[in-house]
C-alpha positions in Angstrom: 0.0 0.0 0.0 3.0 2.3 -0.2 1.5 3.5 -3.5 -1.0 5.4 -1.4 1.8 7.8 -0.4 3.6 10.3 -2.4 7.4 9.7 -2.2 10.0 12.3 -3.1 13.6 11.3 -3.5 16.3 13.6 -2.1 19.3 13.8 -4.4 19.8 10.8 -6.7 20.1 8.1 -4.1 17.6 5.9 -2.5 18.7 6.5 1.1 17.0 9.8 1.7 13.4 10.7 0.7 10.2 12.4 1.9 6.9 10.6 2.3 3.7 12.6 2.3 1.6 10.9 4.9 -2.2 11.3 5.5 -3.5 11.4 9.0 -5.4 8.2 9.9 -9.1 8.1 9.9 -10.8 8.2 13.4 -8.0 10.4 14.8 -7.8 14.1 15.3 -5.1 14.0 12.6 -7.5 12.9 9.9 -7.5 15.4 7.0 -3.9 16.5 7.6 -1.0 15.7 5.3 2.5 15.6 6.8 5.8 15.4 5.1 8.1 12.9 6.8 11.8 12.7 6.1 13.2 9.2 6.0 16.9 8.4 6.1 18.1 4.8 5.6 21.4 4.0 7.2 24.0 1.9 5.3 23.1 -1.0 7.6 19.4 -0.9 6.8 17.4 -3.1 7.4 19.6 -4.2 10.3 19.5 -0.7 11.7 16.3 1.4 11.9 15.5 4.2 9.5 15.6 7.8 10.9 12.2 9.4 10.6 11.0 12.9 11.4 8.2 15.2 10.6 9.2 18.1 8.4 6.2 20.2 8.9 4.9 20.8 12.4 2.6 18.4 14.1 1.1 18.9 17.5 1.6 15.5 19.3 2.9 14.5 22.7 5.5 12.1 21.1 6.9 14.4 18.4 9.2 17.3 19.1 7.4 20.3 17.7 10.5 22.1 16.6 12.8 19.3 15.3 10.1 16.8 14.2 11.9 14.0 16.0 9.7 11.1 16.9 9.6 9.2 20.2 8.7 5.7 19.0 10.2 2.7 20.7 10.0 0.5 17.6 12.2 2.9 15.7 14.5 4.1 18.5 15.0 0.9 20.5 13.3 -2.3 19.4 13.8 -2.2 15.6 14.1 -5.6 13.9 15.3 -6.4 10.4 11.9 -8.1 9.9 10.3 -4.7 9.8 10.2 -2.6 6.7 9.0 0.8 5.5 5.5 -0.6 4.9 5.4 -1.4 8.6 6.5 2.1 9.4 3.8 3.9 7.4 1.0 1.3 7.6 1.4 0.4 11.3 3.8 2.3 13.4 3.1 5.9 12.5 -0.7 5.4 12.3 -0.6 3.8 15.8 1.4 6.7 17.1 -1.2 9.2 15.8 -4.1 7.1 17.0 -2.7 6.3 20.4 -0.3 9.0 21.7 1.6 8.2 24.8 1.5 11.3 27.0 3.5 9.6 29.8 6.7 9.6 27.6 6.5 13.0 25.9 8.8 15.0 23.6 6.2 17.8 23.6 5.3 18.3 27.3 2.7 21.0 26.5 0.8 18.6 24.2 1.0 15.8 26.7 -0.2 17.9 29.5 -3.2 19.3 27.5 -4.1 15.8 26.3 -4.1 14.5 29.9 -5.9 17.5 31.3 -8.5 18.3 28.6 -8.6 15.8 25.7 -11.3 17.6 23.7 -9.2 20.8 23.8 -6.2 18.8 22.7 -8.1 17.4 19.8 -9.3 20.9 18.8 -5.7 22.2 18.9 -4.6 19.3 16.7 -7.4 19.8 14.2 -6.9 23.6 14.2 -3.2 23.2 13.4 -3.8 21.0 10.3 -4.4 23.8 7.9 -1.3 25.8 8.8 1.2 23.0 9.4 0.3 20.8 6.5 1.2 23.4 4.0 4.3 24.8 5.5 7.8 23.3 5.9 
């Protein structure tokens, strides 16, 4: 299903590229499109890819300024049995559907989510228009 995503190569190699990712249905991110930079290490698939959001996303487990993602399967428990289809069909959608506010990179988003989930979802939805179209 990778054909559902727009992929832009960076330079002429296959080790760096952007994926335009649509927010999953039934999440406050639905309707948003994010540009995610993927860098494959020389040792891929034995080492995990580096992934980060290029345009801003309001999420407890994503650093709002750098786009870095706090995702155990990418950062700690990667296996060569995983591939990029897993990343974009399972891992990123799960991250957006089920944020983990107890392990935040964005403390403000985590606190708002725990304190007032409807306000958090409004903030996420309100940021779609501006963040999805800026880099």
